[in-house]
Backbone as a ProteinNet text record, in pm:
[ID]
protein_1_A
[PRIMARY]
XXXXXXXXXXXXXXXXXXXXXXXXXXXXXXXXXXXXXXXXXXXXXXXXXXXXXXXXXXXXXXXXXXXXXXXXXXXXXXXXXXXXXXXXXXXXXXXXXXXXXXXXXXXXXXXXXXXXXXXXXXXXXXXXXXXXXXXXXXXXXXXXXXXXXXXXXXXXXXXXXXXXXXXXXXXXXXXXXXXXXXXXXXXXXXXXXXXXXXXXXXXXXXXXXXXXXXXXXXXXXXXXXXXXXXXXXXXXXXXXXXXXXX
[TERTIARY]
12055.2	12059.6	12201.6	12297.6	12436.5	12487.1	12444.9	12489.8	12433.7	12306.3	12245.4	12312.6	12348.5	12413.6	12550.6	12620	12751.4	12739.2	12631.2	12615.8	12568	12493.8	12437.5	12542.1	12653.8	12754.3	12810	12814.2	12865.6	12762.6	12634.4	12530.6	12506	12529.8	12500.8	12580.8	12714.3	12786.7	12737.6	12698.1	12647.6	12516.7	12429	12302.5	12323.7	12417.3	12447.3	12501.8	12587.5	12645.5	12539.5	12442.9	12336.4	12245.1	12213.2	12123.7	12188	12322.9	12390.9	12404.1	12394.9	12408	12278.7	12288.1	12172.4	12159.4	12036.7	12017.8	12084	12147.7	12211.2	12347.5	12399.9	12529.2	12642.2	12622.6	12724.3	12696	12793.6	12776.9	12818.9	12742.6	12783.2	12886.6	12996.7	13104.9	13089.1	13086.1	13075.5	13214.5	13260.3	13394.5	13393.6	13380.1	13380.1	13458.2	13548.6	13629.4	13580.9	13529.6	13486.3	13600.1	13563.6	13663.1	13629	13732.1	13711.6	13663	13592	13540.4	13654.9	13618.4	13716.2	13800.3	13928.8	14021.7	13992.4	13917.2	13885.2	13765.4	13697.6	13582	13625.2	13561.7	13592.8	13548.5	13635.3	13602.3	13609.2	13683.4	13696.6	13752.9	13850.8	13909.1	13918.7	13867.4	13881.3	13940	13935.3	13986.9	13892.8	13765.4	13670.2	13576.1	13593.7	13505.9	13586.7	13527.1	13579.6	13461.6	13480.3	13371.4	13397	13297	13306.3	13217.3	13253.8	13163.3	13054.3	12934.3	12826.1	12847.7	12816.2	12834.9	12719.9	12708	12594.7	12597.5	12483.4	12468.2	12532.9	12585	12658.6	12567.2	12442.4	12354.9	12232.9	12234.6	12118.9	12096.2	12201.5	12187.6	12179.2	12180.3	12173.9	12028	12004.4	11869.2	11823.8	11770.7	11724.4	11588.5	11511.5	11390.2	11421.2	11335.3	11364.8	11386.9	11311.9	11335.5	11456.7	11517.1	11629.4	11745.7	11809.5	11914.3	12048.1	12115.5	12255.2	12334.4	12424.9	12501.5	12641.7	12698.8	12840.8	12911.3	13005.7	13083.2	13210	13229.1	13348.8	13431.6	13558.1	13642.1	13780.5	13843.1	13986	14059.5	14164.2	14234	14282.9	14322.2	14374.5	14266.1	14137.1	14027.4	13942.6	13981.6	13898.9	13894.7	14001.3	14003.8	13908.7	13873.5	13785.6	13638.6	13608.9	13470.6	13383.2	13269	13168.7	13037.6	12982.7	12859.2	12745.1	12667.1	12552.6	12446.6	12378.3	12277.1	12142.5	12122.7	11999.9	12029.2	11936.3	11957.9	11977.4	11910	11920.6	12059.9	12140.5	12275	12381.4	12343.1	12440.9	12501.8	12629.2	12701.6	12689.1	12678.7	12671.5	12811.6	12831.1	12964.2	13017.9	12930	12977.9	13066.9	13050.5	13130.8	13249	13281	13384.9	13520.4	13559.8	13690.9	13697.8	13586.6	13587.1	13577.7	13488.2	13467.6	13559.4	13602	13687.5	13611.6	13477.2	13397.2	13255.4	13181.7	13040.4	12974	12840.1	12763.2	12690.8	12688	12627.3	12574.9	12513.1	12462.7	12375.8	12271.7	12179.2	12110.6	12107.1	12041.1	11969.3	11919.5	11855.8	11902.1	11862.1	11906.7	11856.2	11743.7	11688.9	11783.5	11851.8	11942.2	12067.5	12102.1	12226.8	12201.6	12089.4	12062.5	12161.1	12202.3	12296.6	12227.1	12308.4	12254.1	12201.4	12240.9	12198.2	12266.6	12188.4	12243.1	12184.5	12268.1	12221.7	12336.4	12306.2	12409.2	12426.8	12339.3	12349.7	12473.2	12546.8	12670	12635.3	12681.5	12650.3	12766.1	12759.8	12866.1	12805.4	12887.7	12851.6	12955.7	12911.9	13005.3	13000.2	13105.9	13113.4	13157.4	13084.1	13116.7	13060.4	12955.6	12907.3	12796.8	12741	12627.2	12674.7	12669.2	12713.5	12599.4	12478.1	12362.1	12309.6	12345.6	12293.2	12371.8	12305.7	12370.6	12455.8	12578.7	12669.2	12622.7	12529.5	12476.9	12362.1	12311.6	12199.4	12250.4	12173	12209.9	12209.6	12317.3	12325.6	12369.6	12407.2	12452.1	12578.2	12579.4	12693.4	12775.6	12821	12891.7	13032.5	13094.3	13231	13329.6	13426.7	13527.2	13621.3	13668.6	13740.1	13887.3	13946.2	14089.6	14131.1	14262.1	14315.4	14313.5	14288.5	14284.6	14414.7	14437.8	14365.6	14235.5	14142	14014.5	14002	13913.7	13876	13725.2	13662.6	13517.2	13478.8	13357.2	13295.4	13144.2	13070.3	12924.8	12873.2	12769.3	12709.6	12559.1	12506.8	12364.2	12302.5	12184.1	12115.6	11972.5	11922.1	11781.3	11715.2	11597	11524.2	11596	11680.9	11752.4	11884.8	11928.4	12056	12143.5	12275.8	12366	12352.4	12347.1	12327.1	12448.4	12510.4	12623.3	12710.3	12835.2	12928.7	13030.7	13079	13186	13321.1	13426.3	13559.1	13589.1	13692.1	13735.7	13807.9	13793.3	13865.3	14011.9	14088.4	14226.5	14223.8	14338.4	14347.2	14312.7	14234.5	14192.4	14245.8	14324.7	14381.2	14313.9	14272.8	14214.8	14323.8	14287.6	14381.8	14405.9	14525.9	14562.8	14570.7	14540.5	14533.2	14667.2	14777.7	14907.2	14950.6	14885.9	14921.7	14878.6	14782.5	14735.8	14812.3	14897	14967.5	15110.9	15161.9	15300.1	15394.7	15518.7	15618.2	15649.2	15693.8	15723.1	15825.8	15924.4	16027.6	15969.1	15878.2	15818.6	15727.2	15653.1	15568.1	15650.4	15768	15850.7	15910.1	15949.8	16002.2	15895.3	15774.7	15667.3	15637.8	15641.6	15618.8	15725.6	15851.4	15960.6	15945.7	15906.3	15889.9	15778.4	15666.6	15555.2	15595.4	15667.1	15711.2	15806.6	15898.8	15993.6	15922.4	15822.3	15748.8	15672.7	15608.6	15535.1	15628.7	15748.6	15845.6	15890.1	15911.6	15952.5	15843.3	15717.7	15607.7	15599.2	15623.3	15616.8	15726.4	15847.2	15958	15930.2	15881.4	15850.2	15742.8	15643.6	15537.2	15590.8	15679.4	15736.2	15821.3	15897.1	15979.8	15892.2	15783.5	15694.1	15631.7	15596.7	15536.9	15638.6	15762.4	15866.3	15897.7	15905.6	15935.3	15825	15701.6	15591.7	15595	15639.8	15648.4	15764.2	15877.4	15996.9	15991.1	15933.2	15933.8	15808.1	15730.1	15608.5	15643.9	15599.7	15628.6	15545.6	15604.2	15525.9	15422.6	15310.9	15201	15181.1	15189.7	15175.3	15029.8	15009	14873	14828.9	14701.2	14653.3	14712.4	14735.7	14792.5	14932	15011.7	15147.8	15145.7	15049.4	15041.7	15007.8	14921.2	14886.5	15004.6	15078.4	15194.2	15300	15321.6	15421.8	15379	15252.4	15206.5	15221.6	15194.3	15208.6	15354.7	15442.9	15584.5	15632.9	15591.7	15633.1	15582.3	15463.1	15408.1	15480.8	15517.1	15589.8	15727.4	15793.1	15925.6	15916.8	15817.5	15801.8	15772.2	15695.1	15662.1	15784.6	15872.7	15993.9	16086.7	16094.5	16179.1	16125.7	15997	15937.3	15961.3	15960.3	15983.8	16125.9	16221	16361	16385.1	16323	16342.2	16281.3	16169.6	16104.3	16183.5	16258.2	16337.8	16464.7
-11587.2	-11448.7	-11394.5	-11481.3	-11436.2	-11403.6	-11481	-11454.3	-11322.7	-11295.5	-11170.8	-11049.5	-11065	-10955	-10925.9	-11034	-11014	-10946.9	-10975.5	-10920.8	-10776.5	-10737.2	-10603.9	-10493.2	-10499.4	-10392.8	-10384	-10495.1	-10493.8	-10440.7	-10463.1	-10417.3	-10267.5	-10208.3	-10065.8	-9978.2	-9995.6	-9913.4	-9933.6	-10058	-10083	-10010.3	-10011.5	-9940.4	-9790.4	-9735	-9593	-9559	-9644.3	-9620.5	-9621.4	-9716.4	-9726.9	-9605.1	-9559.6	-9444.5	-9315.2	-9306.4	-9184.1	-9171.7	-9281.8	-9278.3	-9225.2	-9117.8	-9055.8	-9096	-9101.5	-9134.2	-9029.9	-9075.8	-8985.3	-8938	-8986.4	-8941.3	-8998.3	-9117.2	-9181.7	-9152.2	-9090.6	-9055	-9171.3	-9190.5	-9287.3	-9221.7	-9290.2	-9236	-9281.1	-9184.3	-9211.8	-9196.9	-9298.5	-9296.8	-9218.1	-9090.4	-9001.1	-8875.6	-8835	-8714.3	-8608.8	-8495.9	-8389.5	-8345.7	-8321	-8288.2	-8155.9	-8083	-7966.2	-8010.7	-7921.7	-7953.4	-7966.5	-8006	-8025.6	-7900.7	-7919.5	-7806.6	-7718.1	-7766.7	-7686.8	-7595.2	-7606.5	-7522.9	-7380	-7285.3	-7144.3	-7099.2	-7031.4	-6986.2	-7094.7	-7199.3	-7309.6	-7259.7	-7169.7	-7105	-6955.9	-6875.9	-6731.3	-6679.9	-6548.2	-6490.3	-6510.5	-6546.1	-6561.7	-6680.5	-6762.3	-6876.9	-6996.8	-7115.1	-7235.5	-7325.6	-7414.9	-7495.7	-7643.2	-7710.2	-7851.9	-7935	-8061.6	-8157.8	-8194.5	-8220.6	-8262.3	-8407.5	-8440.1	-8578.6	-8668.4	-8691.5	-8765.8	-8910.8	-8957.1	-9096.2	-9133.7	-9038.6	-9071.3	-9087.9	-9043.4	-9046.2	-9135.6	-9222.1	-9305.2	-9412.2	-9459.2	-9565.1	-9510.7	-9378.6	-9317.4	-9305.2	-9320.4	-9312.2	-9166.4	-9121.5	-8983.8	-8983.3	-8881.3	-8854.8	-8745.4	-8728.9	-8634.4	-8491.1	-8441.5	-8302.6	-8284.7	-8392.7	-8379.3	-8304.4	-8215.8	-8131.1	-8203	-8169.2	-8210	-8080.9	-8055.8	-7931.7	-7952.9	-7844.8	-7843	-7769.8	-7834.9	-7774.4	-7715.3	-7585.1	-7515	-7478.8	-7517.6	-7495	-7448.7	-7371.8	-7347.3	-7479.6	-7495.6	-7624.3	-7664	-7566.9	-7598.4	-7609.3	-7600.1	-7606.3	-7731.5	-7821.7	-7941.4	-8032.4	-8035.2	-8121.7	-8071.6	-7943.7	-7885.5	-7885.9	-7940.4	-7937.4	-8031.6	-7980.7	-8059.4	-8047.6	-8159.4	-8156.9	-8104.5	-8009.5	-7958.5	-8066.7	-8064.4	-8164.8	-8134.1	-8008.4	-7970.5	-7853.4	-7828	-7725.8	-7589.2	-7563.3	-7432.6	-7405.6	-7509.9	-7493.2	-7471.6	-7469.4	-7454	-7314	-7306.5	-7179.5	-7105.5	-6973.6	-6887.2	-6839.5	-6789.4	-6741.1	-6627.2	-6551.6	-6439.6	-6486	-6611.2	-6665.9	-6748.9	-6734.3	-6818.4	-6799.2	-6674.8	-6649.1	-6699.4	-6693.6	-6735	-6886.4	-6950.6	-7094.3	-7176.7	-7117.1	-7190.9	-7269.2	-7268.3	-7340.9	-7285.1	-7314.5	-7280.4	-7376.5	-7377.5	-7466	-7384	-7433.5	-7360.3	-7457.7	-7402.5	-7478.7	-7596.4	-7565.1	-7669.9	-7732.9	-7864.2	-7938.9	-8057.3	-8147.8	-8269.4	-8387	-8505.3	-8624.2	-8624.9	-8559.6	-8555	-8482.4	-8378.5	-8302	-8380.6	-8479.5	-8553	-8697.1	-8721.3	-8856.3	-8895.1	-9019.7	-9068.4	-9101.3	-9130	-9169.9	-9056.5	-8931.2	-8818.2	-8826.5	-8825.9	-8826.1	-8707.1	-8619.8	-8499.9	-8405.1	-8294.4	-8197.3	-8092.5	-8097.1	-7998.2	-8024.8	-7919.3	-7931.1	-7943.4	-8051.7	-8079.8	-8032.2	-7906.4	-7849.7	-7766	-7733.6	-7645.5	-7535	-7409.6	-7297.3	-7237	-7254.3	-7209.3	-7063.4	-6980.2	-6839.2	-6753.2	-6800.2	-6733	-6631.5	-6625.3	-6538.3	-6409.5	-6298.8	-6170.2	-6090	-6142.6	-6067.9	-6115.4	-6235.1	-6283.7	-6223	-6214.3	-6161.9	-6271.4	-6238.2	-6338	-6388.3	-6317	-6360.7	-6460.7	-6479.1	-6570.2	-6712.9	-6807.7	-6948.4	-6997.9	-7063.1	-7119.8	-7022.8	-6902	-6803.7	-6853.5	-6835.8	-6879	-6756.5	-6682.5	-6556.6	-6582.1	-6482.1	-6498.1	-6532.5	-6612.9	-6655	-6539.3	-6530	-6410	-6403.2	-6509.9	-6505	-6617.3	-6631.4	-6729.5	-6871.9	-6891.4	-7025.9	-7064.1	-7192.4	-7305.4	-7339	-7398.6	-7444.2	-7594.8	-7655.2	-7795.4	-7804.3	-7895.3	-7908.9	-8055.1	-8076.1	-8208.6	-8190.4	-8297.8	-8294.8	-8361.2	-8298.7	-8346.9	-8360.3	-8482.9	-8509.6	-8518.1	-8457.4	-8456.3	-8505.3	-8573.5	-8611.4	-8558.9	-8606.8	-8555.2	-8584	-8685	-8720.7	-8646.9	-8580.8	-8510.5	-8548.6	-8537.4	-8574.3	-8722.4	-8751.6	-8889.6	-8945.8	-8866.8	-8917.5	-8801.6	-8832.5	-8730.9	-8795	-8715.3	-8762.4	-8731.1	-8765.6	-8730.1	-8584.4	-8531.1	-8395	-8396.1	-8287.8	-8271.9	-8240.6	-8238.3	-8188.9	-8036.9	-7978.8	-7833.8	-7765.7	-7658.9	-7580.9	-7438.9	-7395.5	-7260.2	-7178.6	-7058.1	-6968	-6886	-6820.6	-6733.1	-6609.2	-6557.1	-6439.9	-6318.4	-6202.8	-6080.2	-6044.9	-6069.8	-6027.9	-6106.1	-6218.3	-6292.1	-6219.9	-6127.1	-6053.6	-5923.4	-5885.4	-5759.1	-5781.7	-5689.2	-5697.6	-5668.8	-5713.5	-5687.1	-5538.2	-5486.2	-5342.2	-5295.8	-5381.4	-5342.8	-5326.3	-5419.3	-5409.1	-5288.1	-5256.3	-5138.2	-5011.8	-5001.6	-4882.1	-4867.4	-4976.1	-4969.2	-4921.3	-4972.7	-4928.5	-4781.4	-4732.8	-4589.6	-4504.6	-4546.7	-4471.8	-4467.8	-4578.1	-4583.8	-4489.3	-4489.9	-4402.3	-4255.9	-4219.9	-4081.2	-4040.2	-4130.1	-4099.3	-4076.2	-4161	-4145.1	-4013.5	-3980.5	-3854.1	-3734.3	-3744	-3635	-3614.4	-3724.9	-3714.8	-3647.4	-3689.1	-3626.5	-3477.3	-3438.4	-3297.1	-3217.3	-3273.7	-3204.9	-3188.9	-3294.4	-3286.5	-3182.1	-3176.9	-3078.4	-2936	-2912	-2778.2	-2739.5	-2834.6	-2806.1	-2767.8	-2840.2	-2808.8	-2671.3	-2634.6	-2502.2	-2392.3	-2409.9	-2308.8	-2297.5	-2411.5	-2409.8	-2339.5	-2361.9	-2296.7	-2145.3	-2099.9	-1955.6	-1891.3	-1959.9	-1902.9	-1908.9	-2010.4	-2030.4	-1976.5	-1900	-1848.1	-1738	-1744.9	-1647.9	-1522.4	-1401.3	-1277.1	-1266	-1215.1	-1198.5	-1049.3	-1003.7	-860.8	-821	-695.9	-643.3	-594.9	-572.7	-523.1	-389	-298.5	-168.5	-180.7	-271.6	-290.8	-343.1	-428.9	-480.4	-368	-276.7	-165	-73.9	-43.4	43.2	-18.1	-145.1	-209.5	-200.5	-212.8	-205.7	-63.5	38.3	177.4	210.5	167.3	193.4	128.6	7.3	-62.8	8.9	58.9	129.3	261	336.1	461.3	439.1	339.5	310.2	276.3	208.5	172.5	295.6	388.6	509.8	599	607.6	690.4	634.6	504.2	442.4	472	470	499.8	644	739.1	880.5	904.9	837.3	853.2	802.2	693.2	636.6	728.6	787.4	873.5	1002.8	1047.6	1169.1	1132.6
12262.3	12307.4	12305.4	12343.6	12345.6	12207.9	12105.8	11968.8	11917.6	11948.4	11903.4	11968.5	12097.1	12165.5	12106	12060.5	11999.4	11862.2	11786.7	11651.3	11651.7	11759	11759.4	11753.4	11822.4	11806.9	11666.4	11594.6	11457.4	11358.6	11389.1	11296.7	11304.3	11419.1	11434.1	11337.4	11321.7	11223.7	11081.1	11049.1	10913.9	10889.6	10990.7	10977	10962.6	11038	11026.5	10889.1	10835	10703.5	10595.5	10607	10507.2	10512.3	10632.3	10644.7	10600.6	10604.5	10563.8	10413.8	10341.9	10196	10136.4	10062.5	10002	9856.5	9805.9	9664.6	9575.9	9470.2	9376.9	9420.4	9536.5	9584.5	9500.9	9442	9360.6	9214.3	9146.3	9005.9	8916.8	8812.6	8710.6	8620.8	8601.1	8520.3	8375.1	8285.2	8142.5	8080.7	8015.2	7956.5	7825.2	7841.1	7725.3	7760.7	7672.9	7692.6	7594.1	7642.6	7550.2	7459.1	7334.1	7232.7	7165.6	7125.9	7041	6904.6	6836.9	6704.2	6604.4	6485.2	6378.9	6358.3	6334.3	6322.6	6203	6105.2	5986.1	6008.8	6123	6148.9	6176.6	6108.6	6126.3	6265.9	6340.2	6473.5	6578.3	6552.5	6649.1	6781.4	6774.5	6891.7	6864.1	6956.1	6946.3	7077.4	7097.6	7220.9	7338.5	7313.5	7423.5	7406.8	7303.4	7280.6	7233.6	7249.5	7184.8	7151.2	7056.9	7003.2	7029.6	7087.6	7121.8	7030.8	7017.6	6955.8	7055.5	7007.2	7095.5	7138.5	7264.8	7313.2	7269.4	7143	7088.9	7135.9	7186.2	7227	7358.4	7434	7556.3	7678.4	7671.1	7788.6	7768.4	7669.9	7640.9	7746.9	7811.1	7911.6	8053.4	8068.7	8201.4	8244.3	8374.5	8428.5	8431.3	8319	8305.3	8238.1	8268.3	8192.1	8090.4	7992.9	7885	7934	8033	8076.6	8167.4	8215.8	8309.5	8244.2	8318.7	8258.4	8243.7	8138.1	8116.5	8099.6	8191.1	8193.9	8138.6	8090.1	8059.3	8172.5	8234.4	8342.1	8282.4	8300.5	8253.5	8376	8376.4	8493.9	8451.7	8540.6	8523.6	8538.9	8462.9	8462.6	8601.2	8682.6	8815.4	8921.4	8880.8	8977.7	8962	8873.9	8850.9	8972.8	9052	9170	9277.9	9272.8	9374.5	9333.5	9216.3	9169.7	9252.1	9295.1	9365.8	9290.9	9249.2	9172.2	9257.8	9208.6	9285.7	9302.8	9415.2	9445.2	9381.8	9338.8	9270.8	9178.3	9088.3	8986.5	9050.3	9159.2	9224.6	9278.7	9292.9	9347.9	9240.8	9115	9008.1	9010.6	8979.8	8984.8	8852	8860.9	8743.1	8705.8	8583.5	8542.6	8627.6	8693.5	8774.9	8889.4	8932.2	9042.1	8991.9	8864.5	8804.7	8873.1	8893.4	8953.7	9097	9168	9307.5	9322.3	9244.8	9258.3	9169	9059.1	8966.1	8862.3	8867.7	8769.1	8768.5	8663	8652.8	8555.8	8554.5	8468.1	8363	8240.8	8130.1	8025.6	7920.6	7806.3	7850.5	7925.5	7969.3	7848.6	7847	7739.9	7803.8	7721.7	7769.6	7684.1	7725.2	7652.9	7508.6	7485.6	7349.6	7254.8	7305.3	7220.2	7183	7264.7	7243.1	7199.3	7136	7087.2	6978.3	6980.9	6880.1	6749.5	6649.9	6520.9	6437.8	6469.8	6387.4	6251.8	6148.9	6013.2	5939.1	5899.7	5830.3	5808.5	5747.7	5715.7	5825.2	5926.8	6033.5	6118.3	6146.7	6223.4	6370.8	6434.8	6573.9	6662	6702.9	6784.9	6896.6	6995	7105.3	7111.7	7101.2	7106.3	7247.1	7321.3	7460.4	7463.3	7539.2	7551.2	7440.9	7375.4	7254.8	7280.3	7402.7	7429.6	7496.8	7424.3	7478.3	7539.2	7538.5	7584.9	7720.3	7764.4	7891.3	8007.3	8122.4	8243.1	8306.7	8341.1	8398.1	8533.9	8596.3	8725.6	8711.4	8590.6	8568.9	8551.9	8600.5	8595.4	8450.9	8411.6	8277.2	8170	8207.2	8108.2	8037.1	7907	7825.8	7784.9	7884.7	7860.3	7809.2	7742.1	7691.4	7802.4	7769.3	7866.3	7897.8	8023.3	8066.3	8028	7981.6	7952.1	7860	7844.6	7749.9	7803.1	7932	7987.5	8055.4	8074.4	8015.8	8089.1	8011.5	8064.9	8042.6	8125.1	8105.6	8124	8052.3	8057	8071.5	8122.3	8124.1	8128	8099.4	8099.9	8226.7	8285.2	8409.2	8389.4	8411.9	8400	8539.3	8554.6	8682.6	8664.1	8767.5	8768.8	8895.2	8926.1	9041.8	9173.2	9176.6	9299.2	9314.5	9210.9	9215.7	9098.4	9112.2	9003.2	8969.3	8840	8796.4	8723.6	8637.7	8559.5	8515.1	8489.5	8442	8350.3	8255.9	8168.1	8232.1	8163.7	8209.8	8172.2	8233.7	8200.8	8066.2	7995.1	7868.7	7895.3	7790.1	7799.6	7812.5	7843.6	7857.6	7725.6	7735.7	7619.6	7635.6	7539.2	7539.2	7430.1	7464.5	7366.3	7298.8	7189.3	7121.8	7207.1	7199.7	7276.5	7186.1	7243.1	7163.9	7103	7173.9	7122.1	6999.4	6970.6	6851	6724.3	6736.2	6619.4	6598.8	6691.8	6683.5	6637.5	6560	6517.7	6632.2	6616.7	6719	6723.9	6840.3	6850.3	6748.3	6718.9	6622.4	6483.9	6445.1	6311.6	6302.1	6414.1	6410.3	6396.8	6464.6	6455.4	6315.8	6254.3	6117.8	6021.3	6036.4	5948.9	5964.6	6087.8	6111	6045.9	6055.6	5994.1	5842.9	5783.3	5637.9	5593.5	5666.5	5630	5640.8	5747.6	5764.5	5653	5614.5	5507.6	5374.3	5344.1	5218.2	5216.4	5328.6	5335.1	5323.3	5381	5370.3	5226.2	5154.8	5013.9	4930.9	4952.9	4880.2	4910.7	5034.4	5072.1	5002.9	4998.7	4932.3	4782.7	4719.3	4576.1	4549.6	4635.6	4618.8	4630.7	4727.8	4743.8	4623.7	4570.6	4452	4333.3	4314.8	4203	4219.2	4341.2	4364.2	4334.8	4382.3	4358.1	4209.3	4142.4	3999.5	3921	3960.2	3890.2	3907.8	4024.4	4048	3971.7	3961.7	3898.1	3745.9	3692.6	3548.3	3480.3	3549.6	3487.7	3387.1	3263.2	3157.3	3177.8	3152	3166.7	3057	3088.4	2993.8	2970.5	2846.9	2815.6	2817.8	2856.3	2862.9	2725	2700.5	2569.1	2531.9	2632	2601	2543.9	2600.9	2550.7	2409.1	2375.7	2239.1	2140.9	2179.7	2090.6	2070.2	2178	2166.3	2076.3	2084.6	1999.6	1853.4	1828.4	1690.9	1636.4	1717.6	1674	1648.4	1729.6	1709.3	1582.3	1556.3	1435.8	1310.8	1310.8	1193.4	1168.2	1272.4	1259.2	1197.8	1235.2	1181.2	1032.5	994	852.1	767.1	815	739	719.9	818.6	805.2	699.5	686.3	586.8	445.5	430.2	301.3	261.3	357.4	325.4	281.1	341.8	301.2	159.4	124.7	-7.7	-114.9	-85.7	-184.2	-210.7	-114.6	-132.4	-206.2
[MASK]
++++++++++++++++++++++++++++++++++++++++++++++++++++++++++++++++++++++++++++++++++++++++++++++++++++++++++++++++++++++++++++++++++++++++++++++++++++++++++++++++++++++++++++++++++++++++++++++++++++++++++++++++++++++++++++++++++++++++++++++++++++++

């Protein structure tokens, strides 16, 4: 009896610890880092989207059923430490709360979509931020990204008990910025000056041609003047003939 009484105070904390642990509370870590697609892919990085390789074969050993969701978590780079995996699908954050929470879940898929051993010509990529028609308040919306970043992403698998497995976070992802497509202010001002100078030269040449056409225009005689000149010429010839005959 004395031994049991001594063990009971030690067993109580252990029993409390066991009862507090909930199924699905511990995530399985998958040693996979999400990667951007091949650098030769057109549109790999834009001002509001980026393209990832699909995590093919990464969830085959995870305890999932075929319908269980696999989400892509998109986060601001400085908010990854604050990420808390939702315990159920209803708790997933939409893009509308991105600025407040620092992350959201999108591009829901299943293990069937990420099966390994795909051989074919189909390009296996995920374009993040590519849906311009979904409402940002809806769960899983893949709306355009709001800025240049940096962003970090990872994949999160969930089953009926809650979060089941997650990959590692990607490296920082920077999108293209609008000012990279615009010329410098100095180059724009030089171009404007050149265009104005060319237009001024054309205007001056046009005015010179108009003035020259007005000044150098030859007078055109009327039909009456032509008749009078002919009559005068005939009269002069007749007077000369009369003098010779006399």
